[in-house]
C-alpha positions, -999 to 999 in steps of 0.1 A, spaced: 356 -54 182 344 -83 201 358 -117 201 341 -151 212 362 -180 216 340 -215 222 360 -245 234 351 -276 255 333 -299 220 343 -332 213 327 -369 206 306 -382 231 289 -414 233 252 -412 236 238 -405 272 275 -387 280 280 -349 291 300 -321 277 304 -290 289 309 -260 267 327 -226 275 327 -194 257 348 -161 265 342 -127 253 371 -98 246 377 -68 233 353 -40 233 328 -47 249 305 -32 278 303 -49 313 296 -84 303 271 -84 328 249 -61 311 244 -88 280 221 -113 274 238 -141 260 230 -173 238 243 -202 229 235 -215 194 238 -244 172 242 -252 136 241 -288 124 250 -300 88 228 -288 64 205 -269 87 200 -231 99 219 -220 133 192 -223 159 193 -208 199 188 -235 220 196 -214 253 202 -180 271 208 -165 300 198 -131 309 218 -101 325 195 -107 353 202 -149 354 169 -160 343 174 -190 316 152 -199 285 159 -234 269 142 -245 234 119 -275 238 146 -302 224 175 -298 253 148 -283 278 158 -308 307 194 -319 297 211 -284 294 222 -260 315 232 -225 308 252 -204 334 276 -172 332 304 -164 351 309 -120 347 336 -117 365 356 -138 337 333 -126 306 324 -164 299 291 -183 293 290 -223 303 264 -248 287 262 -276 305 253 -307 280 240 -336 301 221 -367 285 234 -359 249 216 -377 219 229 -377 183 203 -350 172 228 -331 194 255 -330 168 262 -295 157 288 -268 162 279 -248 187 285 -210 192 276 -183 215 268 -150 213 244 -122 223 209 -122 218 200 -86 218 206 -61 186 236 -69 162 254 -102 169 289 -97 177 315 -115 148 309 -151 156 336 -171 170 349 -203 153 327 -223 171 330 -256 190 321 -292 170 300 -316 192 297 -350 178 273 -377 196 279 -409 181 285 -446 194 
């Protein structure tokens, strides 16, 4: 069983920044082998993939966050990060991480991001 623990969320004003972290633990292969993604789910909406990073370090972003968010990883500590800049009220959601290929691992509790003046 793999456990995912997201952290770093909070309340921020429009234009502000946050850095999210997601640590994976448990029964997993070397973390570097996994393509990892950050997802978010806003109230009343489906969960959506906003950014992912491949095992080789390539990154892809949803149009809505491109140019504002940056995904990175530290394989030595089994962690993926999401640097979020120029935050907008539309970014308000619970943010989760998971691998993007094959069957998802059990979802973590997520971390709440609220953008509100």
